[in-house]
HTML snippet that shows the backbone in 3Dmol.js (N, CA, C, O; Angstrom):
<script src="https://3Dmol.org/build/3Dmol-min.js"></script>
<div id="view" style="width:600px;height:400px;position:relative"></div>
<script>
const pdb = `
ATOM      1  N   GLU A   1      -2.750 -41.610  34.898  1.00  0.00           N
ATOM      2  CA  GLU A   1      -2.883 -40.785  34.004  1.00  0.00           C
ATOM      3  C   GLU A   1      -1.522 -40.133  33.941  1.00  0.00           C
ATOM      4  O   GLU A   1      -0.977 -39.911  35.022  1.00  0.00           O
ATOM      5  N   THR A   2      -0.912 -39.803  32.859  1.00  0.00           N
ATOM      6  CA  THR A   2       0.235 -39.111  32.420  1.00  0.00           C
ATOM      7  C   THR A   2       0.206 -38.405  31.194  1.00  0.00           C
ATOM      8  O   THR A   2      -0.377 -39.008  30.294  1.00  0.00           O
ATOM      9  N   SER A   3       0.672 -37.290  30.906  1.00  0.00           N
ATOM     10  CA  SER A   3       0.775 -36.484  29.655  1.00  0.00           C
ATOM     11  C   SER A   3       2.260 -35.826  29.665  1.00  0.00           C
ATOM     12  O   SER A   3       2.914 -35.483  30.650  1.00  0.00           O
ATOM     13  N   VAL A   4       2.593 -35.750  28.338  1.00  0.00           N
ATOM     14  CA  VAL A   4       3.876 -34.997  28.076  1.00  0.00           C
ATOM     15  C   VAL A   4       3.439 -33.972  26.864  1.00  0.00           C
ATOM     16  O   VAL A   4       2.873 -34.471  25.890  1.00  0.00           O
ATOM     17  N   GLU A   5       3.692 -32.508  26.895  1.00  0.00           N
ATOM     18  CA  GLU A   5       3.405 -31.629  25.961  1.00  0.00           C
ATOM     19  C   GLU A   5       4.633 -30.859  25.870  1.00  0.00           C
ATOM     20  O   GLU A   5       5.505 -30.838  26.739  1.00  0.00           O
ATOM     21  N   MET A   6       4.657 -30.162  24.656  1.00  0.00           N
ATOM     22  CA  MET A   6       5.894 -29.239  24.260  1.00  0.00           C
ATOM     23  C   MET A   6       5.175 -27.964  23.904  1.00  0.00           C
ATOM     24  O   MET A   6       4.443 -28.081  22.922  1.00  0.00           O
ATOM     25  N   ARG A   7       5.206 -26.835  24.440  1.00  0.00           N
ATOM     26  CA  ARG A   7       4.549 -25.714  24.210  1.00  0.00           C
ATOM     27  C   ARG A   7       5.575 -24.676  23.495  1.00  0.00           C
ATOM     28  O   ARG A   7       6.637 -24.234  23.932  1.00  0.00           O
ATOM     29  N   ILE A   8       4.967 -24.441  22.339  1.00  0.00           N
ATOM     30  CA  ILE A   8       5.927 -23.775  20.993  1.00  0.00           C
ATOM     31  C   ILE A   8       5.411 -22.495  21.062  1.00  0.00           C
ATOM     32  O   ILE A   8       4.211 -22.538  20.792  1.00  0.00           O
ATOM     33  N   ALA A   9       5.802 -21.348  21.311  1.00  0.00           N
ATOM     34  CA  ALA A   9       5.367 -20.020  21.013  1.00  0.00           C
ATOM     35  C   ALA A   9       5.431 -19.644  19.311  1.00  0.00           C
ATOM     36  O   ALA A   9       6.544 -19.673  18.786  1.00  0.00           O
ATOM     37  N   VAL A  10       4.374 -19.335  18.570  1.00  0.00           N
ATOM     38  CA  VAL A  10       4.589 -18.888  17.377  1.00  0.00           C
ATOM     39  C   VAL A  10       4.528 -17.222  17.375  1.00  0.00           C
ATOM     40  O   VAL A  10       5.261 -16.577  16.624  1.00  0.00           O
ATOM     41  N   THR A  11       3.715 -16.673  18.160  1.00  0.00           N
ATOM     42  CA  THR A  11       3.856 -15.283  18.210  1.00  0.00           C
ATOM     43  C   THR A  11       3.637 -14.930  19.869  1.00  0.00           C
ATOM     44  O   THR A  11       3.871 -15.830  20.676  1.00  0.00           O
ATOM     45  N   ASP A  12       3.196 -13.640  20.335  1.00  0.00           N
ATOM     46  CA  ASP A  12       3.117 -13.376  21.628  1.00  0.00           C
ATOM     47  C   ASP A  12       1.896 -14.018  22.228  1.00  0.00           C
ATOM     48  O   ASP A  12       1.753 -14.145  23.444  1.00  0.00           O
ATOM     49  N   THR A  13       0.999 -14.428  21.311  1.00  0.00           N
ATOM     50  CA  THR A  13      -0.403 -14.592  21.822  1.00  0.00           C
ATOM     51  C   THR A  13      -0.790 -15.889  21.028  1.00  0.00           C
ATOM     52  O   THR A  13      -1.960 -16.250  21.156  1.00  0.00           O
ATOM     53  N   ILE A  14      -0.099 -16.520  20.352  1.00  0.00           N
ATOM     54  CA  ILE A  14      -0.730 -17.915  19.593  1.00  0.00           C
ATOM     55  C   ILE A  14       0.613 -18.938  20.022  1.00  0.00           C
ATOM     56  O   ILE A  14       1.788 -18.572  20.036  1.00  0.00           O
ATOM     57  N   GLY A  15       0.182 -20.099  20.309  1.00  0.00           N
ATOM     58  CA  GLY A  15       1.052 -21.121  20.468  1.00  0.00           C
ATOM     59  C   GLY A  15       0.456 -22.472  19.814  1.00  0.00           C
ATOM     60  O   GLY A  15      -0.722 -22.615  19.485  1.00  0.00           O
ATOM     61  N   ILE A  16       1.491 -23.449  19.682  1.00  0.00           N
ATOM     62  CA  ILE A  16       1.311 -24.929  19.064  1.00  0.00           C
ATOM     63  C   ILE A  16       1.819 -25.931  20.334  1.00  0.00           C
ATOM     64  O   ILE A  16       2.828 -25.777  21.022  1.00  0.00           O
ATOM     65  N   VAL A  17       1.043 -26.753  20.406  1.00  0.00           N
ATOM     66  CA  VAL A  17       1.293 -27.747  21.494  1.00  0.00           C
ATOM     67  C   VAL A  17       1.051 -29.049  21.021  1.00  0.00           C
ATOM     68  O   VAL A  17      -0.107 -29.443  20.880  1.00  0.00           O
ATOM     69  N   PRO A  18       2.166 -29.864  20.721  1.00  0.00           N
ATOM     70  CA  PRO A  18       2.081 -31.298  20.427  1.00  0.00           C
ATOM     71  C   PRO A  18       2.193 -32.000  21.806  1.00  0.00           C
ATOM     72  O   PRO A  18       2.979 -31.655  22.688  1.00  0.00           O
ATOM     73  N   PHE A  19       1.173 -33.189  21.898  1.00  0.00           N
ATOM     74  CA  PHE A  19       1.259 -33.914  23.251  1.00  0.00           C
ATOM     75  C   PHE A  19       0.971 -35.471  22.966  1.00  0.00           C
ATOM     76  O   PHE A  19       0.573 -35.954  21.906  1.00  0.00           O
ATOM     77  N   VAL A  20       1.265 -36.139  24.163  1.00  0.00           N
ATOM     78  CA  VAL A  20       0.815 -37.452  24.345  1.00  0.00           C
ATOM     79  C   VAL A  20       0.375 -37.781  25.633  1.00  0.00           C
ATOM     80  O   VAL A  20       0.990 -37.580  26.681  1.00  0.00           O
ATOM     81  N   ASP A  21      -0.664 -38.269  25.502  1.00  0.00           N
ATOM     82  CA  ASP A  21      -1.439 -38.764  26.690  1.00  0.00           C
ATOM     83  C   ASP A  21      -1.656 -40.299  27.219  1.00  0.00           C
ATOM     84  O   ASP A  21      -1.865 -41.116  26.322  1.00  0.00           O
ATOM     85  N   ALA A  22      -1.636 -40.718  28.356  1.00  0.00           N
ATOM     86  CA  ALA A  22      -1.694 -42.098  28.633  1.00  0.00           C
ATOM     87  C   ALA A  22      -2.488 -42.157  29.950  1.00  0.00           C
ATOM     88  O   ALA A  22      -2.372 -41.318  30.843  1.00  0.00           O
ATOM     89  N   GLY A  23      -3.349 -43.281  29.992  1.00  0.00           N
ATOM     90  CA  GLY A  23      -3.825 -43.374  31.180  1.00  0.00           C
ATOM     91  C   GLY A  23      -4.560 -44.798  31.264  1.00  0.00           C
ATOM     92  O   GLY A  23      -4.567 -45.498  30.251  1.00  0.00           O
ATOM     93  N   THR A  24      -5.213 -45.276  32.508  1.00  0.00           N
ATOM     94  CA  THR A  24      -5.823 -46.526  32.589  1.00  0.00           C
ATOM     95  C   THR A  24      -6.716 -46.319  33.969  1.00  0.00           C
ATOM     96  O   THR A  24      -6.362 -45.628  34.925  1.00  0.00           O
ATOM     97  N   VAL A  25      -7.946 -47.066  33.865  1.00  0.00           N
ATOM     98  CA  VAL A  25      -8.909 -46.931  34.837  1.00  0.00           C
ATOM     99  C   VAL A  25      -8.858 -48.427  35.615  1.00  0.00           C
ATOM    100  O   VAL A  25      -8.549 -49.429  34.970  1.00  0.00           O
ATOM    101  N   SER A  26      -9.173 -48.498  36.995  1.00  0.00           N
ATOM    102  CA  SER A  26      -9.165 -49.616  37.519  1.00  0.00           C
ATOM    103  C   SER A  26     -10.117 -49.630  38.885  1.00  0.00           C
ATOM    104  O   SER A  26     -10.359 -48.558  39.439  1.00  0.00           O
ATOM    105  N   THR A  27     -10.626 -50.823  39.385  1.00  0.00           N
ATOM    106  CA  THR A  27     -11.378 -50.576  40.601  1.00  0.00           C
ATOM    107  C   THR A  27     -10.522 -51.451  41.724  1.00  0.00           C
ATOM    108  O   THR A  27     -10.965 -51.609  42.862  1.00  0.00           O
ATOM    109  N   LYS A  28      -9.407 -51.935  41.343  1.00  0.00           N
ATOM    110  CA  LYS A  28      -8.300 -52.406  42.303  1.00  0.00           C
ATOM    111  C   LYS A  28      -7.488 -51.324  43.103  1.00  0.00           C
ATOM    112  O   LYS A  28      -7.120 -50.251  42.624  1.00  0.00           O
ATOM    113  N   SER A  29      -7.260 -51.749  44.379  1.00  0.00           N
ATOM    114  CA  SER A  29      -6.206 -50.885  44.753  1.00  0.00           C
ATOM    115  C   SER A  29      -4.965 -50.408  43.963  1.00  0.00           C
ATOM    116  O   SER A  29      -4.570 -49.243  44.016  1.00  0.00           O
ATOM    117  N   PHE A  30      -4.365 -51.386  43.217  1.00  0.00           N
ATOM    118  CA  PHE A  30      -3.251 -51.199  42.330  1.00  0.00           C
ATOM    119  C   PHE A  30      -3.776 -51.349  40.857  1.00  0.00           C
ATOM    120  O   PHE A  30      -4.236 -52.444  40.532  1.00  0.00           O
ATOM    121  N   PRO A  31      -3.740 -50.324  39.942  1.00  0.00           N
ATOM    122  CA  PRO A  31      -4.083 -50.623  38.612  1.00  0.00           C
ATOM    123  C   PRO A  31      -3.385 -51.582  37.908  1.00  0.00           C
ATOM    124  O   PRO A  31      -2.177 -51.754  38.071  1.00  0.00           O
ATOM    125  N   ASP A  32      -4.181 -52.332  37.000  1.00  0.00           N
ATOM    126  CA  ASP A  32      -3.677 -53.335  35.980  1.00  0.00           C
ATOM    127  C   ASP A  32      -3.401 -52.424  34.722  1.00  0.00           C
ATOM    128  O   ASP A  32      -4.294 -51.869  34.082  1.00  0.00           O
ATOM    129  N   PHE A  33      -1.839 -52.327  34.405  1.00  0.00           N
ATOM    130  CA  PHE A  33      -1.561 -51.427  33.182  1.00  0.00           C
ATOM    131  C   PHE A  33      -1.703 -52.207  31.797  1.00  0.00           C
ATOM    132  O   PHE A  33      -1.134 -51.893  30.751  1.00  0.00           O
ATOM    133  N   SER A  34      -2.469 -53.157  31.965  1.00  0.00           N
ATOM    134  CA  SER A  34      -2.574 -53.999  30.556  1.00  0.00           C
ATOM    135  C   SER A  34      -3.608 -53.310  29.662  1.00  0.00           C
ATOM    136  O   SER A  34      -3.498 -53.332  28.436  1.00  0.00           O
ATOM    137  N   GLY A  35      -4.659 -52.670  30.324  1.00  0.00           N
ATOM    138  CA  GLY A  35      -5.505 -51.775  29.710  1.00  0.00           C
ATOM    139  C   GLY A  35      -5.279 -50.310  29.416  1.00  0.00           C
ATOM    140  O   GLY A  35      -6.225 -49.562  29.173  1.00  0.00           O
ATOM    141  N   MET A  36      -3.887 -49.858  29.441  1.00  0.00           N
ATOM    142  CA  MET A  36      -3.410 -48.524  29.210  1.00  0.00           C
ATOM    143  C   MET A  36      -3.919 -47.997  27.894  1.00  0.00           C
ATOM    144  O   MET A  36      -3.731 -48.617  26.848  1.00  0.00           O
ATOM    145  N   LYS A  37      -4.502 -46.960  27.942  1.00  0.00           N
ATOM    146  CA  LYS A  37      -4.742 -46.193  26.500  1.00  0.00           C
ATOM    147  C   LYS A  37      -3.662 -44.929  26.294  1.00  0.00           C
ATOM    148  O   LYS A  37      -3.348 -44.151  27.195  1.00  0.00           O
ATOM    149  N   VAL A  38      -3.204 -44.891  25.043  1.00  0.00           N
ATOM    150  CA  VAL A  38      -2.690 -43.705  24.738  1.00  0.00           C
ATOM    151  C   VAL A  38      -2.987 -43.123  23.401  1.00  0.00           C
ATOM    152  O   VAL A  38      -3.292 -43.813  22.428  1.00  0.00           O
ATOM    153  N   GLY A  39      -2.883 -41.788  23.391  1.00  0.00           N
ATOM    154  CA  GLY A  39      -3.548 -40.721  22.462  1.00  0.00           C
ATOM    155  C   GLY A  39      -2.365 -39.865  22.230  1.00  0.00           C
ATOM    156  O   GLY A  39      -1.382 -39.873  22.972  1.00  0.00           O
ATOM    157  N   ALA A  40      -2.512 -38.999  20.996  1.00  0.00           N
ATOM    158  CA  ALA A  40      -1.327 -38.162  20.723  1.00  0.00           C
ATOM    159  C   ALA A  40      -1.932 -37.166  20.008  1.00  0.00           C
ATOM    160  O   ALA A  40      -2.780 -37.607  19.232  1.00  0.00           O
ATOM    161  N   GLY A  41      -1.770 -35.749  19.991  1.00  0.00           N
ATOM    162  CA  GLY A  41      -2.431 -34.894  19.217  1.00  0.00           C
ATOM    163  C   GLY A  41      -1.435 -33.576  19.316  1.00  0.00           C
ATOM    164  O   GLY A  41      -0.339 -33.504  19.870  1.00  0.00           O
ATOM    165  N   VAL A  42      -2.198 -32.519  18.574  1.00  0.00           N
ATOM    166  CA  VAL A  42      -1.730 -31.130  18.603  1.00  0.00           C
ATOM    167  C   VAL A  42      -2.716 -30.216  19.098  1.00  0.00           C
ATOM    168  O   VAL A  42      -3.909 -30.478  18.936  1.00  0.00           O
ATOM    169  N   GLY A  43      -2.325 -29.107  19.720  1.00  0.00           N
ATOM    170  CA  GLY A  43      -3.286 -28.147  19.734  1.00  0.00           C
ATOM    171  C   GLY A  43      -2.921 -26.715  19.768  1.00  0.00           C
ATOM    172  O   GLY A  43      -1.759 -26.388  20.013  1.00  0.00           O
ATOM    173  N   VAL A  44      -3.874 -25.814  19.530  1.00  0.00           N
ATOM    174  CA  VAL A  44      -3.566 -24.457  19.569  1.00  0.00           C
ATOM    175  C   VAL A  44      -4.063 -23.596  20.608  1.00  0.00           C
ATOM    176  O   VAL A  44      -5.233 -23.490  20.974  1.00  0.00           O
ATOM    177  N   ARG A  45      -3.055 -22.997  21.042  1.00  0.00           N
ATOM    178  CA  ARG A  45      -3.376 -21.866  22.154  1.00  0.00           C
ATOM    179  C   ARG A  45      -3.408 -20.402  21.524  1.00  0.00           C
ATOM    180  O   ARG A  45      -2.737 -19.924  20.609  1.00  0.00           O
ATOM    181  N   TYR A  46      -4.391 -19.859  22.302  1.00  0.00           N
ATOM    182  CA  TYR A  46      -4.347 -18.368  22.104  1.00  0.00           C
ATOM    183  C   TYR A  46      -4.560 -17.603  23.367  1.00  0.00           C
ATOM    184  O   TYR A  46      -5.626 -17.668  23.981  1.00  0.00           O
ATOM    185  N   LEU A  47      -3.527 -16.862  23.765  1.00  0.00           N
ATOM    186  CA  LEU A  47      -3.387 -16.285  25.104  1.00  0.00           C
ATOM    187  C   LEU A  47      -4.286 -15.045  25.263  1.00  0.00           C
ATOM    188  O   LEU A  47      -4.387 -14.162  24.411  1.00  0.00           O
ATOM    189  N   THR A  48      -4.899 -15.072  26.391  1.00  0.00           N
ATOM    190  CA  THR A  48      -6.076 -13.965  26.595  1.00  0.00           C
ATOM    191  C   THR A  48      -5.613 -13.544  27.982  1.00  0.00           C
ATOM    192  O   THR A  48      -4.936 -14.286  28.694  1.00  0.00           O
ATOM    193  N   PRO A  49      -6.018 -12.275  28.350  1.00  0.00           N
ATOM    194  CA  PRO A  49      -5.898 -11.739  29.967  1.00  0.00           C
ATOM    195  C   PRO A  49      -6.343 -12.761  30.832  1.00  0.00           C
ATOM    196  O   PRO A  49      -5.822 -12.847  31.944  1.00  0.00           O
ATOM    197  N   PHE A  50      -7.388 -13.692  30.427  1.00  0.00           N
ATOM    198  CA  PHE A  50      -8.052 -14.461  31.522  1.00  0.00           C
ATOM    199  C   PHE A  50      -7.593 -15.699  31.410  1.00  0.00           C
ATOM    200  O   PHE A  50      -8.038 -16.470  32.261  1.00  0.00           O
ATOM    201  N   GLY A  51      -6.645 -16.266  30.432  1.00  0.00           N
ATOM    202  CA  GLY A  51      -6.124 -17.553  30.311  1.00  0.00           C
ATOM    203  C   GLY A  51      -6.169 -17.823  29.106  1.00  0.00           C
ATOM    204  O   GLY A  51      -6.751 -17.097  28.300  1.00  0.00           O
ATOM    205  N   PRO A  52      -5.461 -19.094  28.733  1.00  0.00           N
ATOM    206  CA  PRO A  52      -5.372 -19.438  27.057  1.00  0.00           C
ATOM    207  C   PRO A  52      -6.829 -20.097  26.671  1.00  0.00           C
ATOM    208  O   PRO A  52      -7.504 -20.793  27.429  1.00  0.00           O
ATOM    209  N   LEU A  53      -7.135 -19.756  25.439  1.00  0.00           N
ATOM    210  CA  LEU A  53      -8.248 -20.444  24.811  1.00  0.00           C
ATOM    211  C   LEU A  53      -7.550 -21.765  24.149  1.00  0.00           C
ATOM    212  O   LEU A  53      -6.509 -21.658  23.501  1.00  0.00           O
ATOM    213  N   ARG A  54      -8.075 -22.774  24.317  1.00  0.00           N
ATOM    214  CA  ARG A  54      -7.296 -24.148  23.840  1.00  0.00           C
ATOM    215  C   ARG A  54      -8.263 -24.867  22.988  1.00  0.00           C
ATOM    216  O   ARG A  54      -9.446 -24.952  23.315  1.00  0.00           O
ATOM    217  N   VAL A  55      -7.764 -25.419  21.834  1.00  0.00           N
ATOM    218  CA  VAL A  55      -8.384 -26.253  21.103  1.00  0.00           C
ATOM    219  C   VAL A  55      -7.428 -27.501  20.398  1.00  0.00           C
ATOM    220  O   VAL A  55      -6.424 -27.295  19.718  1.00  0.00           O
ATOM    221  N   ASP A  56      -7.879 -28.556  20.666  1.00  0.00           N
ATOM    222  CA  ASP A  56      -6.732 -29.815  20.750  1.00  0.00           C
ATOM    223  C   ASP A  56      -7.647 -30.776  19.873  1.00  0.00           C
ATOM    224  O   ASP A  56      -8.845 -30.951  20.092  1.00  0.00           O
ATOM    225  N   ALA A  57      -6.894 -31.398  18.814  1.00  0.00           N
ATOM    226  CA  ALA A  57      -7.277 -32.681  18.082  1.00  0.00           C
ATOM    227  C   ALA A  57      -6.431 -33.743  18.575  1.00  0.00           C
ATOM    228  O   ALA A  57      -5.247 -33.584  18.871  1.00  0.00           O
ATOM    229  N   ALA A  58      -7.038 -34.782  18.652  1.00  0.00           N
ATOM    230  CA  ALA A  58      -6.014 -36.084  19.029  1.00  0.00           C
ATOM    231  C   ALA A  58      -6.363 -37.384  18.477  1.00  0.00           C
ATOM    232  O   ALA A  58      -7.533 -37.458  18.102  1.00  0.00           O
ATOM    233  N   VAL A  59      -5.651 -38.429  18.329  1.00  0.00           N
ATOM    234  CA  VAL A  59      -5.933 -39.771  17.938  1.00  0.00           C
ATOM    235  C   VAL A  59      -5.694 -40.701  18.767  1.00  0.00           C
ATOM    236  O   VAL A  59      -4.873 -40.407  19.637  1.00  0.00           O
ATOM    237  N   PRO A  60      -6.168 -41.817  18.803  1.00  0.00           N
ATOM    238  CA  PRO A  60      -5.706 -43.019  19.903  1.00  0.00           C
ATOM    239  C   PRO A  60      -4.714 -43.743  19.114  1.00  0.00           C
ATOM    240  O   PRO A  60      -4.813 -44.117  17.945  1.00  0.00           O
ATOM    241  N   LEU A  61      -3.689 -43.892  19.974  1.00  0.00           N
ATOM    242  CA  LEU A  61      -2.553 -44.706  19.229  1.00  0.00           C
ATOM    243  C   LEU A  61      -2.621 -46.155  19.406  1.00  0.00           C
ATOM    244  O   LEU A  61      -1.801 -46.915  18.890  1.00  0.00           O
ATOM    245  N   ASN A  62      -3.741 -46.595  20.242  1.00  0.00           N
ATOM    246  CA  ASN A  62      -4.115 -48.201  20.538  1.00  0.00           C
ATOM    247  C   ASN A  62      -5.348 -48.190  20.444  1.00  0.00           C
ATOM    248  O   ASN A  62      -5.886 -48.593  21.475  1.00  0.00           O
ATOM    249  N   ARG A  63      -6.190 -47.838  19.470  1.00  0.00           N
ATOM    250  CA  ARG A  63      -7.542 -47.734  19.402  1.00  0.00           C
ATOM    251  C   ARG A  63      -8.234 -49.105  19.428  1.00  0.00           C
ATOM    252  O   ARG A  63      -7.920 -49.917  18.558  1.00  0.00           O
ATOM    253  N   GLY A  64      -9.359 -49.504  20.567  1.00  0.00           N
ATOM    254  CA  GLY A  64      -9.926 -50.715  20.755  1.00  0.00           C
ATOM    255  C   GLY A  64     -11.266 -50.636  19.954  1.00  0.00           C
ATOM    256  O   GLY A  64     -11.657 -49.606  19.404  1.00  0.00           O
ATOM    257  N   PRO A  65     -11.920 -51.817  19.945  1.00  0.00           N
ATOM    258  CA  PRO A  65     -13.179 -51.801  19.359  1.00  0.00           C
ATOM    259  C   PRO A  65     -14.087 -50.725  19.964  1.00  0.00           C
ATOM    260  O   PRO A  65     -14.073 -50.633  21.192  1.00  0.00           O
ATOM    261  N   GLY A  66     -14.862 -49.913  19.276  1.00  0.00           N
ATOM    262  CA  GLY A  66     -15.864 -49.026  19.793  1.00  0.00           C
ATOM    263  C   GLY A  66     -15.200 -47.712  20.321  1.00  0.00           C
ATOM    264  O   GLY A  66     -15.928 -46.816  20.748  1.00  0.00           O
ATOM    265  N   ASP A  67     -13.755 -47.561  20.304  1.00  0.00           N
ATOM    266  CA  ASP A  67     -13.405 -46.220  20.543  1.00  0.00           C
ATOM    267  C   ASP A  67     -13.298 -45.399  19.501  1.00  0.00           C
ATOM    268  O   ASP A  67     -13.139 -45.954  18.413  1.00  0.00           O
ATOM    269  N   PRO A  68     -13.344 -44.109  19.521  1.00  0.00           N
ATOM    270  CA  PRO A  68     -13.516 -43.235  18.664  1.00  0.00           C
ATOM    271  C   PRO A  68     -12.239 -42.995  17.801  1.00  0.00           C
ATOM    272  O   PRO A  68     -11.155 -43.087  18.378  1.00  0.00           O
ATOM    273  N   HIS A  69     -12.266 -42.710  16.537  1.00  0.00           N
ATOM    274  CA  HIS A  69     -11.167 -42.565  15.513  1.00  0.00           C
ATOM    275  C   HIS A  69     -10.319 -41.367  15.847  1.00  0.00           C
ATOM    276  O   HIS A  69      -9.107 -41.345  15.632  1.00  0.00           O
ATOM    277  N   PHE A  70     -11.028 -40.319  16.406  1.00  0.00           N
ATOM    278  CA  PHE A  70     -10.501 -39.058  16.883  1.00  0.00           C
ATOM    279  C   PHE A  70     -11.329 -38.236  17.714  1.00  0.00           C
ATOM    280  O   PHE A  70     -12.551 -38.354  17.804  1.00  0.00           O
ATOM    281  N   GLY A  71     -10.480 -37.230  18.441  1.00  0.00           N
ATOM    282  CA  GLY A  71     -11.395 -36.343  19.431  1.00  0.00           C
ATOM    283  C   GLY A  71     -10.806 -34.917  19.257  1.00  0.00           C
ATOM    284  O   GLY A  71      -9.617 -34.658  19.075  1.00  0.00           O
ATOM    285  N   ILE A  72     -11.867 -34.007  19.346  1.00  0.00           N
ATOM    286  CA  ILE A  72     -11.547 -32.637  19.393  1.00  0.00           C
ATOM    287  C   ILE A  72     -12.018 -31.996  20.788  1.00  0.00           C
ATOM    288  O   ILE A  72     -13.131 -32.219  21.263  1.00  0.00           O
ATOM    289  N   TYR A  73     -11.095 -31.213  21.368  1.00  0.00           N
ATOM    290  CA  TYR A  73     -11.521 -30.666  22.562  1.00  0.00           C
ATOM    291  C   TYR A  73     -11.343 -28.946  22.751  1.00  0.00           C
ATOM    292  O   TYR A  73     -10.573 -28.259  22.080  1.00  0.00           O
ATOM    293  N   ALA A  74     -12.029 -28.568  23.568  1.00  0.00           N
ATOM    294  CA  ALA A  74     -11.810 -26.961  23.579  1.00  0.00           C
ATOM    295  C   ALA A  74     -12.055 -26.498  25.097  1.00  0.00           C
ATOM    296  O   ALA A  74     -12.960 -26.840  25.858  1.00  0.00           O
ATOM    297  N   GLY A  75     -11.178 -25.780  25.275  1.00  0.00           N
ATOM    298  CA  GLY A  75     -11.180 -25.209  26.750  1.00  0.00           C
ATOM    299  C   GLY A  75     -10.556 -23.807  27.134  1.00  0.00           C
ATOM    300  O   GLY A  75      -9.820 -23.146  26.401  1.00  0.00           O
ATOM    301  N   ILE A  76     -10.934 -23.498  28.285  1.00  0.00           N
ATOM    302  CA  ILE A  76     -10.332 -22.129  28.580  1.00  0.00           C
ATOM    303  C   ILE A  76      -9.476 -22.190  29.731  1.00  0.00           C
ATOM    304  O   ILE A  76     -10.066 -22.625  30.720  1.00  0.00           O
ATOM    305  N   GLY A  77      -8.236 -21.882  29.920  1.00  0.00           N
ATOM    306  CA  GLY A  77      -7.282 -21.793  31.074  1.00  0.00           C
ATOM    307  C   GLY A  77      -6.346 -22.976  30.804  1.00  0.00           C
ATOM    308  O   GLY A  77      -6.389 -23.780  29.873  1.00  0.00           O
ATOM    309  N   GLN A  78      -5.556 -22.906  31.751  1.00  0.00           N
ATOM    310  CA  GLN A  78      -4.366 -23.985  31.600  1.00  0.00           C
ATOM    311  C   GLN A  78      -4.726 -25.432  32.110  1.00  0.00           C
ATOM    312  O   GLN A  78      -5.377 -25.631  33.136  1.00  0.00           O
ATOM    313  N   ALA A  79      -4.238 -26.416  31.292  1.00  0.00           N
ATOM    314  CA  ALA A  79      -5.018 -27.547  31.493  1.00  0.00           C
ATOM    315  C   ALA A  79      -4.273 -28.072  32.830  1.00  0.00           C
ATOM    316  O   ALA A  79      -4.773 -29.048  33.388  1.00  0.00           O
ATOM    317  N   PHE A  80      -3.324 -27.594  33.277  1.00  0.00           N
ATOM    318  CA  PHE A  80      -2.605 -28.260  34.505  1.00  0.00           C
ATOM    319  C   PHE A  80      -1.939 -27.111  35.440  1.00  0.00           C
ATOM    320  O   PHE A  80      -1.326 -27.425  36.460  1.00  0.00           O
TER     321      PHE A  80
END
`;
const viewer = $3Dmol.createViewer("view");
viewer.addModel(pdb, "pdb");
viewer.setStyle({}, {cartoon: {color: "spectrum"}});
viewer.zoomTo();
viewer.render();
</script>
C-alpha cells in the first residue's frame, strides 16, 4: 500500500487534501503487483482540539468488474 497526499490549508481550521492511493493484496511471500488497484480523490479536514474530522471522496482509476464507482470515507484523527 502507498499513498500520496497534499495538505492545503484554506483557513486555520479547514483544509483540502487531494490524494492518490495504491495497493495490492497477496497470499505469497512476495506480492504480485499485476493486481494493483489505484484510486484518487479529495478530502476536507476540519481541525478540532482532539484531531481532524476527515471526509474523503474517491474514485478508482482502474476499476474492475464488481468494484464500486466511488467511495466516501469519514474519520477522526490523522490517517497516518
